[in-house]
Each structure stands twice: as C-alpha cells, then as structure tokens.
C-alpha positions as CSV (number, residue, x, y, z in Angstrom):
1,M,-0.9,-56.6,84.6
2,A,1.5,-58.2,82.1
3,S,-0.7,-61.3,82.1
4,H,-3.8,-59.4,81.2
5,P,-3.9,-57.9,77.6
6,S,-4.7,-54.3,77.3
7,P,-8.1,-53.3,75.6
8,F,-6.1,-50.7,73.7
9,S,-4.0,-51.5,70.5
10,L,-1.1,-49.2,70.6
11,R,1.7,-50.1,68.1
12,P,4.8,-48.1,66.8
13,W,4.9,-46.7,63.2
14,P,6.2,-49.4,60.8
15,I,9.9,-48.8,59.9
16,G,10.7,-49.2,56.1
17,D,13.6,-51.2,54.7
18,K,16.8,-49.2,54.7
19,K,18.3,-51.0,51.6
20,P,18.3,-49.0,48.3
21,K,15.3,-49.6,46.2
22,N,16.8,-49.1,42.8
23,L,20.2,-48.4,41.2
24,A,19.8,-44.6,41.1
25,E,19.4,-44.6,44.9
26,F,22.3,-46.8,45.3
27,I,24.4,-44.5,43.1
28,A,23.2,-41.5,45.1
29,R,24.3,-43.1,48.4
30,V,27.7,-44.1,47.0
31,N,28.2,-40.4,45.8
32,A,27.1,-39.0,49.2
33,Q,30.1,-41.0,50.8
34,P,33.5,-39.2,50.9
35,G,35.0,-39.5,47.5
36,G,32.2,-41.3,45.8
37,F,32.9,-43.1,42.5
38,R,35.4,-40.5,41.3
39,N,38.0,-41.4,44.0
40,L,37.4,-45.1,43.8
41,T,40.4,-47.0,42.4
42,E,41.7,-50.5,42.4
43,A,44.4,-49.7,44.9
44,K,42.0,-48.3,47.4
45,L,39.6,-51.3,47.0
46,R,42.6,-53.7,47.7
47,E,43.5,-51.8,50.8
48,R,39.9,-51.8,52.0
49,I,39.6,-55.6,51.4
50,A,42.9,-56.1,53.3
51,A,41.7,-53.9,56.2
52,E,38.4,-55.9,56.5
53,E,40.3,-59.3,56.6
54,N,42.7,-58.0,59.4
55,G,39.6,-56.7,61.2
56,N,37.9,-60.1,61.1
57,A,41.0,-61.8,62.4
58,E,41.0,-59.4,65.4
59,A,37.3,-59.9,66.0
60,E,37.8,-63.7,66.3
61,G,40.0,-63.2,69.2
62,S,37.6,-61.0,71.1
63,S,34.3,-62.6,70.2
64,E,33.7,-64.4,73.4
65,E,34.1,-61.2,75.4
66,D,31.6,-59.4,73.1
67,E,29.1,-62.2,73.6
68,E,29.1,-61.7,77.4
69,E,28.7,-58.0,77.0
70,E,25.8,-58.4,74.5
71,E,23.9,-60.7,76.9
72,D,24.1,-58.1,79.7
73,T,23.0,-55.3,77.5
74,S,20.0,-57.3,76.2
75,A,18.9,-58.1,79.7
76,D,19.0,-54.3,80.6
77,K,17.1,-53.4,77.4
78,S,14.3,-55.9,78.2
79,K,13.9,-54.6,81.7
80,T,13.7,-51.0,80.5
81,V,11.1,-51.7,77.8
82,A,8.9,-53.6,80.4
83,A,9.0,-50.7,82.8
84,A,8.1,-48.2,80.1
85,R,5.2,-50.4,79.1
86,E,3.8,-50.7,82.6
87,E,4.0,-46.9,83.0
88,F,2.3,-46.2,79.7
89,L,-0.6,-48.5,80.6
90,K,-1.0,-46.9,84.0
91,N,-1.4,-43.5,82.4
92,I,-4.0,-44.7,80.0
93,E,-6.0,-46.4,82.7
94,F,-5.9,-43.1,84.9
95,A,-7.2,-41.1,81.9
96,H,-9.9,-43.7,81.3
97,Q,-11.1,-43.5,84.9
98,S,-11.1,-39.7,85.0
99,A,-13.2,-39.7,81.8
100,M,-15.8,-42.1,83.2
101,L,-16.0,-40.2,86.5
102,S,-16.7,-36.9,84.5
103,V,-19.5,-38.6,82.5
104,D,-21.1,-40.0,85.7
105,F,-21.0,-36.5,87.4
106,V,-22.7,-34.8,84.4
107,S,-25.2,-37.5,83.9
108,L,-26.2,-37.4,87.6
109,L,-26.5,-33.7,87.5
110,L,-28.8,-33.8,84.3
111,S,-30.9,-36.7,85.6
112,K,-32.8,-34.2,87.9
113,Y,-34.0,-32.2,84.9
114,E,-33.7,-34.6,81.9
115,P,-34.6,-38.3,82.4
116,K,-32.7,-39.2,79.2
117,A,-29.4,-38.6,81.0
118,L,-30.0,-41.8,82.9
119,G,-28.7,-43.7,79.8
120,T,-25.1,-42.5,80.3
121,L,-25.1,-42.9,84.1
122,S,-23.1,-46.0,85.3
123,A,-25.0,-48.9,87.1
124,A,-22.7,-48.8,90.1
125,L,-23.5,-45.1,90.8
126,R,-27.1,-45.5,90.2
127,E,-27.4,-48.2,92.9
128,R,-25.3,-46.3,95.2
129,V,-26.8,-42.8,95.2
130,G,-29.9,-43.1,92.9
131,F,-30.7,-40.5,90.3
132,G,-31.9,-36.8,90.7
133,T,-30.0,-36.5,94.0
134,L,-27.6,-33.8,92.6
135,G,-28.9,-30.3,91.8
136,A,-27.5,-26.9,90.6
137,S,-28.8,-23.3,90.9
138,E,-27.7,-19.9,89.6
139,I,-25.5,-17.8,91.8
140,K,-26.1,-14.5,89.7
141,D,-28.9,-13.4,87.4
142,S,-28.4,-12.6,83.8
143,N,-27.9,-8.9,82.8
144,V,-30.0,-9.4,79.5
145,T,-33.1,-7.5,80.1
146,E,-36.1,-6.7,77.9
147,A,-34.9,-3.0,77.5
148,R,-31.4,-4.3,76.4
149,K,-33.1,-6.6,74.0
150,Q,-35.0,-3.7,72.5
151,D,-31.8,-1.6,72.3
152,D,-30.0,-4.4,70.6
153,L,-33.0,-4.8,68.2
154,A,-32.9,-1.1,67.3
155,V,-29.1,-1.1,66.8
156,A,-29.4,-4.1,64.5
157,T,-32.3,-2.5,62.7
158,G,-30.2,0.8,62.3
159,W,-27.3,-1.2,61.0
160,R,-29.6,-3.0,58.6
161,L,-31.1,0.3,57.4
162,I,-27.6,1.8,56.8
163,G,-26.7,-1.2,54.8
164,I,-29.8,-0.9,52.7
165,N,-29.1,2.9,52.2
166,N,-25.6,2.0,51.1
167,M,-26.9,-0.6,48.7
168,V,-29.4,1.9,47.3
169,D,-26.7,4.5,46.8
170,S,-24.5,1.9,45.1
171,V,-27.4,0.9,42.7
172,V,-28.1,4.6,41.9
173,A,-24.4,5.2,41.1
174,A,-24.3,2.0,39.1
175,A,-27.4,3.2,37.2
176,E,-25.8,6.6,36.6
177,R,-22.7,5.0,35.3
178,L,-24.6,2.7,33.1
179,E,-26.6,5.6,31.7
180,K,-23.5,7.4,31.0
181,E,-21.9,4.3,29.5
182,M,-25.0,3.9,27.3
183,E,-24.7,7.5,26.1
184,L,-21.0,7.0,25.4
185,E,-21.7,3.7,23.6
186,A,-24.5,5.2,21.6
187,K,-22.2,8.0,20.5
188,Y,-19.5,5.5,19.6
189,W,-21.9,3.2,17.6
190,A,-23.3,6.1,15.8
191,D,-20.0,7.0,14.4
192,I,-19.3,3.3,13.6
193,L,-22.7,3.2,11.7
194,A,-21.9,6.3,9.8
195,V,-18.7,4.9,8.6
196,S,-20.4,1.6,7.5
197,E,-23.2,3.4,5.8
198,N,-20.6,5.4,3.8
199,G,-19.4,2.1,2.3
200,W,-16.3,1.4,4.5
201,S,-15.7,-2.2,5.6
202,V,-15.9,-2.5,9.3
203,C,-14.6,-5.7,10.8
204,A,-12.7,-7.3,13.8
205,L,-9.1,-6.8,13.9
206,P,-7.0,-9.9,12.8
207,N,-5.0,-10.0,16.1
208,E,-7.6,-8.5,18.4
209,Q,-11.0,-10.2,17.8
210,H,-12.7,-8.0,20.5
211,T,-11.7,-4.7,18.8
212,L,-13.5,-3.3,15.8
213,G,-11.5,-1.9,12.8
214,V,-12.1,-0.3,9.4
215,R,-10.4,-1.3,6.2
216,F,-9.6,1.8,4.1
217,G,-7.0,0.5,1.6
218,F,-7.2,-1.3,-1.7
219,S,-7.2,-5.1,-2.0
220,E,-4.9,-4.9,-5.0
221,S,-2.3,-2.7,-3.5
222,A,1.2,-3.9,-2.8
223,A,1.4,-6.3,0.2
224,D,2.9,-3.7,2.6
225,F,0.1,-1.1,1.9
226,R,-2.6,-3.7,1.9
227,N,-1.7,-5.2,5.3
228,S,-1.3,-1.8,6.9
229,S,-4.5,-0.3,5.6
230,I,-6.7,-1.3,8.6
231,A,-7.1,0.7,11.7
232,P,-8.7,0.0,14.9
233,L,-11.6,2.1,16.0
234,R,-11.2,2.6,19.8
235,R,-13.4,4.6,22.0
236,N,-12.2,7.8,23.7
237,D,-13.3,8.8,27.2
238,D,-15.9,11.2,25.8
239,G,-17.5,8.5,23.5
240,T,-15.8,9.7,20.2
241,V,-13.9,7.3,18.1
242,R,-10.2,7.3,17.9
243,L,-8.8,6.1,14.7
244,E,-5.4,4.6,15.1
245,I,-4.1,4.6,11.7
246,G,-0.7,3.1,12.7
247,R,1.8,3.3,9.8
248,I,0.2,6.4,8.3
249,G,-0.1,8.1,11.6
250,G,2.7,10.6,10.8
251,G,0.1,12.9,9.1
252,S,-1.8,13.5,5.9
253,Q,0.4,13.3,2.8
254,R,0.0,14.0,-0.9
255,V,2.1,13.6,-4.0
256,R,2.7,16.9,-5.6
257,A,3.9,17.9,-9.1
258,T,6.1,21.2,-9.6
259,T,7.3,22.6,-12.8
260,K,10.5,24.7,-12.7
261,K,11.9,26.7,-15.6
262,N,15.4,28.1,-15.1
263,G,15.1,27.2,-11.5
264,V,11.9,29.3,-10.9
265,I,8.6,27.5,-10.1
266,V,6.2,28.3,-12.9
267,D,3.5,25.7,-12.2
268,Q,2.5,23.6,-9.2
269,S,-0.3,21.2,-8.3
270,P,-2.5,22.4,-5.4
271,L,-2.7,20.6,-2.1
272,P,-5.9,20.0,-0.2
273,G,-6.5,21.3,3.3
274,R,-5.6,19.0,6.3
275,T,-8.6,17.2,7.8
276,P,-8.9,18.5,11.4
277,D,-8.8,16.0,14.3
278,D,-12.3,16.8,15.3
279,A,-13.8,16.1,11.8
280,P,-16.4,13.4,11.4
281,L,-15.1,9.9,11.5
282,Q,-15.9,9.1,7.9
283,D,-13.9,12.1,6.8
284,R,-11.0,11.0,8.8
285,V,-11.3,7.4,7.3
286,L,-11.4,9.0,3.9
287,E,-8.3,11.1,4.6
288,A,-6.4,8.0,5.8
289,R,-7.5,6.2,2.7
290,N,-6.2,9.1,0.5
291,T,-2.9,9.2,2.4
292,A,-2.4,5.4,2.0
293,F,-3.1,5.8,-1.6
294,H,-0.6,8.5,-2.2
295,Q,2.0,6.8,-0.1
296,E,1.6,3.7,-2.4
297,L,1.7,6.1,-5.4
298,W,4.9,7.6,-4.2
299,Y,6.3,4.1,-3.6
300,E,5.3,2.9,-7.2
301,I,6.7,5.9,-9.1
302,N,10.0,5.5,-7.1
303,R,10.3,2.0,-8.2
304,E,9.5,3.1,-11.7
305,A,11.9,6.0,-11.7
306,R,14.9,3.7,-11.1
307,T,14.4,2.3,-14.5
308,L,14.0,5.6,-16.4
309,L,17.5,7.1,-16.4
310,S,17.4,7.0,-20.2
311,A,14.4,9.2,-20.2
312,D,16.2,11.9,-18.1
313,V,14.3,10.8,-14.8
314,Y,16.4,11.0,-11.7
315,S,15.3,10.1,-8.1
316,N,16.6,10.5,-4.6
317,S,15.0,9.9,-1.2
318,S,12.9,13.0,-1.3
319,S,12.1,13.8,-4.9
320,I,11.8,12.5,-8.4
321,T,13.0,14.9,-11.2
322,W,12.1,14.6,-14.9
323,K,14.0,17.0,-17.2
324,Q,11.9,17.9,-20.1
325,D,14.7,20.0,-21.7
326,S,17.6,22.1,-20.7
327,Q,15.4,24.7,-19.0
328,T,12.4,22.9,-17.8
329,E,12.1,20.2,-15.2
330,V,9.2,18.5,-13.5
331,I,9.6,17.5,-9.8
332,F,7.4,15.1,-7.9
333,T,7.5,15.2,-4.1
334,L,5.5,13.7,-1.2
335,E,4.3,16.6,0.8
336,D,2.9,16.7,4.4
337,L,-0.4,18.6,4.7
338,A,0.3,19.7,8.1
339,E,3.1,22.1,6.8
340,P,2.0,25.5,5.6
341,D,1.6,25.9,1.8
342,N,2.6,29.3,0.6
343,S,4.4,28.4,-2.7
344,N,1.3,29.0,-4.8
345,E,1.1,32.7,-3.7
346,R,4.0,33.6,-6.0
347,L,2.6,32.0,-9.1
348,S,0.9,34.6,-11.4
349,D,0.2,32.3,-14.4
350,I,-0.7,28.7,-13.9
351,N,-1.3,26.4,-16.9
352,C,-2.6,23.6,-14.8
353,S,-0.2,21.0,-16.5
354,C,0.9,20.0,-13.0
355,T,-2.7,19.5,-11.9
356,A,-3.2,17.3,-14.9
357,Y,-0.1,15.2,-13.9
358,Y,-1.4,15.1,-10.3
359,V,-4.9,13.7,-11.5
360,Y,-3.4,11.5,-14.2
361,M,-1.0,9.7,-11.8
362,Q,-3.9,8.8,-9.4
363,F,-6.0,7.6,-12.4
364,L,-3.0,5.4,-13.6
365,L,-2.5,3.7,-10.2
366,F,-6.3,3.1,-9.7
367,Q,-6.2,1.6,-13.3
368,G,-3.3,-0.6,-12.2
369,H,-5.5,-1.9,-9.3
370,R,-8.4,-2.7,-11.6
371,Q,-6.2,-4.6,-14.0
372,N,-4.7,-6.6,-11.1
373,Y,-8.2,-7.4,-9.8
374,Y,-9.4,-8.4,-13.2
375,K,-6.3,-10.7,-13.7
376,R,-6.9,-12.3,-10.3
377,T,-10.5,-13.0,-10.6
378,T,-10.4,-14.4,-14.2
379,A,-7.1,-16.3,-14.2
380,T,-7.7,-20.0,-14.6
381,Q,-4.2,-21.0,-13.6
382,P,-1.4,-19.3,-11.9
383,A,1.1,-17.2,-14.0
384,P,3.9,-19.2,-15.3
385,N,6.4,-16.4,-14.1
386,R,5.7,-15.1,-10.7
387,M,8.1,-12.1,-11.3
388,L,5.5,-10.6,-13.8
389,T,3.4,-9.6,-10.8
390,L,6.3,-7.7,-9.3
391,Q,6.7,-5.2,-12.3
392,S,6.2,-1.6,-11.6
393,Y,3.1,0.2,-13.0
394,T,3.4,2.4,-16.0
395,I,2.8,5.9,-14.5
396,I,5.8,8.1,-15.2
397,R,6.2,6.5,-18.6
398,A,2.6,7.4,-19.4
399,I,3.0,11.0,-18.2
400,I,6.2,11.4,-20.4
401,A,4.6,9.7,-23.4
402,S,1.4,11.8,-23.1
403,T,3.3,15.0,-22.6
404,Q,5.5,14.3,-25.6
405,Y,2.5,13.2,-27.5
406,F,0.4,16.3,-26.9
407,K,3.4,18.6,-27.4
408,G,4.3,16.9,-30.6
409,C,0.7,17.0,-31.9
410,K,0.5,20.8,-31.0
411,A,3.7,21.5,-32.8
412,I,2.6,19.7,-36.0
413,A,-0.8,21.4,-35.9
414,D,0.7,24.8,-35.3
415,F,3.2,24.2,-38.1
416,L,0.5,23.1,-40.5
417,E,-1.7,26.0,-39.6
418,E,1.1,28.6,-40.3
419,L,2.1,26.7,-43.4
420,V,-1.3,26.8,-44.9
421,F,-1.6,30.5,-44.0
422,I,1.7,31.4,-45.7
423,L,0.9,29.3,-48.8
424,Q,-2.5,31.0,-49.2
425,R,-0.9,34.3,-48.6
426,A,1.6,33.5,-51.5
427,G,-1.3,32.7,-53.8
428,V,-1.4,28.8,-53.4
429,M,-5.2,28.9,-52.7
430,T,-5.4,25.1,-52.8
431,A,-3.4,24.8,-49.6
432,A,-5.5,23.5,-46.8
433,C,-5.2,21.2,-43.7
434,K,-7.5,19.3,-41.3
435,S,-6.9,17.4,-38.3
436,T,-8.9,14.7,-36.4
437,A,-8.3,12.9,-33.1
438,Q,-9.4,9.3,-32.8
439,S,-12.3,8.7,-30.4
440,P,-11.4,6.7,-27.3
441,T,-14.1,4.2,-28.4
442,A,-12.8,3.7,-31.9
443,G,-11.1,0.6,-31.0
444,L,-13.9,-1.0,-29.0
445,P,-16.8,-3.1,-30.3
446,Q,-19.9,-1.0,-31.1
447,G,-23.6,-1.9,-31.1
448,N,-26.5,-2.4,-28.8
449,S,-25.5,-6.1,-28.3
450,T,-22.2,-5.3,-26.9
451,R,-21.9,-6.3,-23.3
452,H,-20.5,-3.6,-21.1
453,G,-18.4,-5.5,-18.5
454,P,-15.1,-5.1,-16.6
455,K,-13.0,-6.2,-19.6
456,M,-14.7,-3.6,-21.9
457,E,-14.0,-0.9,-19.2
458,L,-10.3,-1.9,-19.1
459,N,-10.0,-1.9,-22.9
460,F,-11.6,1.6,-22.9
461,I,-9.1,2.9,-20.4
462,T,-6.3,1.2,-22.1
463,Q,-7.4,2.9,-25.5
464,L,-7.6,6.1,-23.7
465,V,-4.1,5.9,-22.1
466,A,-1.9,4.0,-24.4
467,R,-3.6,4.2,-27.9
468,L,-4.2,8.0,-28.5
469,E,-4.0,8.8,-32.1
470,S,-4.3,12.0,-34.2
471,T,-4.4,12.4,-37.9
472,F,-3.5,15.4,-40.1
473,E,-4.2,15.9,-43.8
474,L,-2.3,18.6,-45.7
475,T,-3.2,19.6,-49.3
476,I,-0.5,21.6,-51.0
477,T,-1.7,21.3,-54.6
478,P,-4.6,19.3,-55.9
479,E,-2.1,16.4,-56.7
480,A,0.3,16.8,-53.8
481,K,-1.3,15.7,-50.3
482,I,0.4,14.5,-47.2
483,Y,-1.3,12.3,-44.6
484,V,0.1,12.2,-41.1
485,R,-0.9,9.9,-38.2
486,A,0.7,10.4,-34.7
487,R,0.4,7.9,-32.0
488,I,1.3,7.7,-28.4
489,V,3.9,5.1,-27.3
490,P,4.1,4.5,-23.5
491,G,6.8,1.9,-23.8
492,P,9.3,0.5,-24.1
493,S,10.5,3.5,-26.1
494,I,8.7,6.5,-24.5
495,G,7.2,9.2,-26.7
496,M,5.3,9.2,-30.0
497,L,5.6,7.7,-33.3
498,V,4.5,9.5,-36.5
499,V,3.7,7.8,-39.8
500,I,3.5,9.7,-42.9
501,S,1.8,8.6,-46.1
502,L,0.9,10.0,-49.4
503,T,-2.4,8.1,-49.6
504,P,-5.3,8.1,-47.1
505,F,-5.0,5.7,-44.2
506,T,-7.1,2.7,-43.7
507,P,-10.0,3.6,-41.4
508,Q,-9.7,1.6,-38.1
509,N,-12.3,-0.8,-37.1
510,G,-12.8,-2.3,-33.6
511,G,-10.0,-4.3,-32.3
512,E,-6.3,-4.1,-32.2
513,S,-4.6,-1.6,-34.5
514,N,-1.7,-2.5,-36.6
515,T,0.9,0.0,-37.7
516,T,1.6,-1.8,-40.8
517,T,-1.9,-2.5,-42.0
518,S,-3.4,0.8,-40.8
519,N,-1.0,2.9,-43.0
520,V,-1.9,1.4,-46.4
521,P,-4.3,3.0,-48.9
522,S,-7.9,2.5,-48.0
523,N,-8.8,1.3,-51.5
524,T,-6.8,0.8,-54.6
525,D,-9.7,1.8,-56.9
526,D,-9.8,5.3,-55.3
527,K,-6.1,5.6,-55.8
528,D,-6.4,4.9,-59.5
529,K,-9.1,7.5,-59.9
530,Q,-6.9,10.2,-58.2
531,P,-4.1,12.0,-59.9
532,P,-0.6,10.7,-59.2
533,N,1.0,12.4,-56.2
534,P,4.3,13.9,-57.5
535,L,5.9,13.4,-54.0
536,E,5.8,9.7,-54.5
537,D,8.6,10.1,-57.1
538,V,10.4,13.2,-56.0
539,Y,10.3,13.1,-52.2
540,P,8.6,10.0,-50.7
541,P,8.4,9.6,-47.0
542,S,10.0,6.7,-45.0
543,D,8.5,3.3,-44.8
544,P,5.6,3.0,-42.4
545,R,7.4,0.2,-40.6
546,E,10.1,2.8,-39.6
547,P,7.9,5.8,-38.5
548,Y,9.3,9.1,-37.5
549,P,10.3,9.3,-33.8
550,N,9.3,12.8,-33.0
551,A,7.6,16.0,-34.2
552,T,10.8,17.7,-35.2
553,E,11.6,15.2,-38.0
554,T,8.0,15.1,-39.0
555,I,7.9,18.8,-39.5
556,Y,11.2,18.8,-41.4
557,Y,9.7,16.3,-43.9
558,I,6.6,18.2,-44.4
559,R,8.6,21.4,-44.9
560,Q,10.8,19.8,-47.5
561,A,8.0,17.9,-49.2
562,T,6.1,21.3,-49.5
563,I,9.1,22.8,-51.2
564,Y,9.3,19.9,-53.6
565,A,5.6,20.0,-54.3
566,L,5.7,23.8,-54.9
567,A,8.8,23.6,-57.2
568,H,7.2,20.8,-59.2
569,R,3.9,22.7,-59.6
570,L,5.6,26.0,-60.4
571,A,7.7,24.6,-63.0
572,S,4.8,22.9,-64.7
573,D,2.7,25.9,-64.6
574,A,5.6,28.1,-66.0
575,T,6.1,25.6,-68.8
576,K,2.4,25.7,-69.7
577,A,2.1,29.4,-69.4
578,L,5.2,30.3,-71.4
579,Q,4.8,27.4,-73.8
580,R,8.4,26.6,-74.1
581,D,10.6,23.8,-72.8
582,G,13.7,24.1,-70.7
583,I,11.8,25.2,-67.5
584,Q,12.3,22.6,-64.7
585,W,13.0,22.3,-61.1
586,T,16.3,21.1,-59.8
587,V,18.4,20.8,-56.6
588,T,21.2,23.4,-56.8
589,P,23.9,24.1,-54.4
590,R,21.8,26.9,-52.9
591,G,18.6,24.7,-52.6
592,L,15.6,23.6,-54.5
593,S,15.0,26.0,-57.5
594,V,13.0,26.5,-60.7
595,V,15.6,27.2,-63.6
596,D,15.5,27.6,-67.4
597,L,18.1,27.4,-70.0
598,D,18.9,31.1,-69.9
599,E,20.3,30.6,-66.3
600,R,17.3,32.3,-64.7
601,E,16.7,30.8,-61.2
602,A,13.9,31.1,-58.6
603,R,14.8,29.3,-55.4
604,I,12.0,28.4,-53.0
605,D,12.5,27.9,-49.3
606,I,10.5,27.8,-46.1
607,T,12.4,29.5,-43.2
608,Q,11.6,31.9,-40.4
609,D,11.4,35.7,-40.4
610,A,13.1,38.1,-38.1
611,N,10.3,37.5,-35.5
612,G,10.7,33.7,-35.6
613,R,7.5,33.2,-37.5
614,L,7.2,30.7,-40.4
615,A,7.8,32.3,-43.7
616,L,8.0,31.2,-47.5
617,S,10.8,32.9,-49.4
618,L,11.6,33.2,-53.1
619,D,15.1,34.2,-54.1
620,A,15.5,35.1,-57.7
621,Q,18.7,35.4,-59.9
622,W,18.8,36.4,-63.6
623,P,21.5,37.6,-65.8
624,E,21.3,41.2,-67.1
625,G,24.1,42.0,-69.5
626,K,27.4,40.9,-67.9
627,A,25.8,41.4,-64.4
628,V,23.7,38.9,-62.3
629,K,20.7,40.6,-60.6
630,S,18.9,39.1,-57.6
631,Q,15.9,39.9,-55.5
632,R,14.0,38.2,-52.6
633,W,10.3,38.0,-51.8
634,M,8.8,36.7,-48.5
635,W,5.4,35.7,-47.3
636,S,5.4,35.6,-43.5
637,A,2.8,34.2,-41.0
638,G,3.3,37.3,-39.0
639,Y,2.7,41.0,-39.9
640,S,5.5,42.4,-41.9
641,N,6.0,45.3,-44.3
642,A,8.2,43.1,-46.5
643,V,5.5,40.7,-47.5
644,S,4.9,40.7,-51.2
645,T,1.5,41.6,-52.6
646,K,1.8,39.4,-55.6
647,S,1.5,35.6,-55.7
648,L,4.4,33.2,-55.8
649,G,3.4,31.9,-59.2
650,D,3.4,35.4,-60.7
651,H,6.9,36.2,-59.6
652,V,8.2,32.9,-61.0
653,L,6.5,33.6,-64.4
654,R,8.0,37.1,-64.5
655,I,11.4,35.8,-63.7
656,M,11.3,32.9,-66.2
657,R,9.9,35.5,-68.8
658,G,12.9,37.8,-68.2
659,D,10.9,40.9,-67.4
660,G,13.7,42.2,-65.2
661,V,13.2,43.5,-61.8
662,V,9.9,42.7,-60.4
663,G,8.2,45.1,-57.8
C-alpha cells in the first residue's frame, strides 16, 4: 500500500519558527530565564564561555559513540512512523467502505418507490441484485387519528384566542394609560401656556435640553442672581407643574424696614402673605421672581452698607441699622414669609415712613437695572474701567438723603410759618412767606416735538430721585427779603444743601442745573428797580459756592437775619417818627438792640416760650432817676396770656420817647 498514493491529503499543521521575531520578544525570553539581564555580569559570562569550551572538548571524545546511537534511534523512529501511517490509512479505508455500503442500502430500499434513487446505487450492486428487490412495511400504525387532529386544532385555536384576548386587554390598558397620560399632559401644558401668556419666558434648560424651564429673574441683575433665576417646570404625578426654584427654594422672603425709638418699634413695613403651594403656577412664578428680587436687594444694600459707616449705618449678617439720631434708628432685615408676623399688632400709630422706604428701595433697584440695560444696549465701546460696573447701587444713600431732605424742608417750612405768624402778631404785617417745590419735569425738554424714549425716562427718574429742589421766599419788610433753595444730595456727601440769597434765583430751564449759575439774580434791571436789601450790608448770607449743609444752620441764619432786619427797620421808623437823631441799632453784649443817646435800649430776640414754641421777645431798659427800669414783651406762636396786645413798633417808639413803663 505504500507504493500506491492515498486519495486523501492528510497533512500535519505547519509549525512556526521558534526564533524570536523582534527585539522585544528576545528581551522577554531572556527575562523569563533565571536571573535575566539583572544578574548578568562579566564574570558569569566568562564562566559560561569556559564551561561551553570544556563541554566541546568532552563532546569530541564521545562523538563516535553518539553517532552509532543516533543511527539506531533514527531507524526505530522510521519504522514507528510507517506503521502508524499504515494503520491510519486502514481506518480511513474502512470508514469509506462503510459509508458506501450505507448509501447502497438506502438507495436499493428507495428504488422500489422512487426511481430517482437509482442515481446513487452502485453499478456492482445493480448488476448483482437489480433494483426494487428490497422492500419495507410498517410494523405499527400511527396513533394520529382524525379525532385527535380535531382536538389538537381546537387546542391550538383556544391558545390563539387566549393570545388575542391578552393582546386586546393589553391594547385597552395601553389606551387607558394613553388617555390618562393625555389628560395629565393637557393639564401640564395648560399651566405652561398660562405662564407663557402672562409674559414669562419659557425655554429649555441650558443643561437639560429636554426639560422646560421659566426665567423669572432680571437680565441686568448681578451674575449670581441672573444665573440662578431660572427654574425647571417638572410634571407631578397628578399633572400639576412642580416649580423647582433651586437657590431660592428655602422659602419666600422680603426686605423689611422697621423704625425703633428708644428701643420700641414705632413703625414697620407690612409683609405680604405667603403664596400657598397649590396656588396657580403663574402666581408661584411671580412669588419666585419677587423673592429673587428681594434677595438681590438685600445683597446690594449689604454691599452699600459696608461703605456708609460715616453715615451711621452699621451692618451684620442679619440686619442693617441706620441711626437717624440718638433715639431713633431704622433697621432693615430679610424676613421669611413662612414665619408668623404679629409685630404690627402692637403698633397703634403708623406713619407709613417704613412703607415708603420699602417701596423706594425696590424702585431704586429697578432703576439700577434700567440704567444697566441702557448702558449695555447703547455703549459703542467697552468701558475703559471694568471696575465701574462693580460699583454698588445708590439705595441706602438715596433713602438717607431723601429723609434728611424732606425733614429739613419740613423744618424750614414750619419755622418760616411760625416766624411769619409771630411777626404778624407783633404788628409786622408785611411779613409773608411762600414755598414752591420744583416739578420733576423741570429739568427735562418740553414741547410736542420731544421724543419720549428710554433716555428721557431715565432722566425723569434721575430728576425725581437725585435732583429734588424746594424754594422758599421770606418777606420780613418790603426791603428785606430772603430766598432759600434746598436741594437733595445723594452723594458723595449725603443729605441736603441749602443756598440762601437776597435776590431771586434764576429760573431753571431744561438741562443740567448748576449751583453757581442758578443762584444769581434773574435780572440786574429788576434788581436796580427794587429798593436795596439792608441785609446785604448788615448780615449777608454765605457764598452760594459754599452752601449751608443742613436745616439747622439755615434756620439760624434766617432767625438772625430777621432780627437784623427788624432792628434796622425799627430804628429807621423811630428816627422818622420822633424826628431826632441818635436812634440806631447796634450789637450790644446782650444782643442786637435799638438804642438812643439817652441810654434807652430795646433788645430784640427770637427765642422759644415755655411750651417750646417760637416767640419774638422785646427786652427794654431805660433810666428813671438813678434807677434802671426794665420790662419784657413777648409774641409767641402758641397761646399765651403774656402776649402783648400792642405792636413791636409801638413799644419801641414809647421806649425811645421815654414814656416810662408801657402796659
């Protein structure tokens, strides 16, 4: 069989080369050996070379014996391989014959029923036995009857019906879920549309594009509040919208103003009620906006309060305190609306000044937003100094300045009213006063052609907040007149400035007002036509460039100027009435007096009576023999039995005439 080649090609798998393919594999093999590269030294290499040389020498002596043993081993190996090959081929031949016999058997069996089976029947078997000579028959009948088929069909139909019913139930359940989901979605979107129709901006969240959110903050707020003023609108299980307000989720908050006098609360701004959790969505969004607005307001007034220590403003982590005087202080706090508010129940008389502070602060912060927006949208180039955008708003400064301005104007107006009353009561019937407040539109352009734009609105609000002015005109005598102009100053020096002039102020036209130019006489020709004001020589006011800083100094000047004007007029009237010289007004150690050469003296003063009301007093001294007589008369703004029934001029004439004691 060795001489005949086998029809099968059976070959062993190829064996690859055992040499290393690259340097990395070579290094890995070396490291796998004991020691590797780390224990390889020159001494060990020399020892290994010497050992190999000794081994070669020994191998030369025994080479002949090894050759004989190798020849025997190779002969045995060749015999073993030949025997294994013969056995392998025999097994293959046996398997081949068995397969051919099986094919002939099956083909002979099928040739009786299927002529096509003759194609696989061998020629030797066909010549020997023919075809169709082998048959087969069933030993046992099949148990599949017609009734069983009907039963199987009924069972299959039942299973099919059960599947259809399950499918219908699933579809009905899915339809119910879909209908319920549609109702919940309709409820959810109804709330979303209500929010959008109320003017709120509904958009996708920046970090969750698949989630809707609402922006309720202000684009011109500080960065922290602008970035946090957006809340996701998530759907609850019942279809309502859950407003996740994040940073302001601690509750609704409001800034509150409280006035304390001697440690007792005398006024307090009210707090609105807390919006319930089941309120309409637009109301909850509005409440979130108001809370964010007041949190920003609290943040801004805290920033500003740190720079107002000179204005008696002190701040800590929970409150800001402004000390108006030694007894009164205004406290600003950030209140939580969830806490009960029973403090107003103890207040019996509220003057609403704290409510005005509360509204005014919100107005000023909103005005700051408007100014930022106008600057941002109209700026053609970036600001040269970026720190200008980090300045705090003028909120507490404006409150302090407005309070001092209105208090100062009221004090001046009350003083002038009482002063005119006592002067008229004393017989000075020429005394009169009038006051006017500048219109908020006085500094704005007028006319039908004026364009009402954002800039004009900002100018109007600036005029209303930072340029309030009031003017007063006091007439003491026909010659002596005093003109007063008070103006609010929100910064850098907080309060009011008062300019006093003896001539009328220049009427203000549109545009910026100037303290220097607005306090000069309106017309020099009118000044020439009027009689000279005696106060210009005897008691002039300070220069308009150095105005009076408060109402106290203003009232002091008006009081002293009134005394000088009265003394000047009384001395002049007495001189004309008595037709003699020597009667004049002068400043004595006791005060401003009308005196004559006979040492008669009538001292005029404006003081307060026993009840603290403004009063005009006349202290007279005259010699009578060797004694000096004195008497006092008073004209008070309040009711008093000591008020003289005669005029001030009559008393001075009788004193200068030497009539003795005057009743």
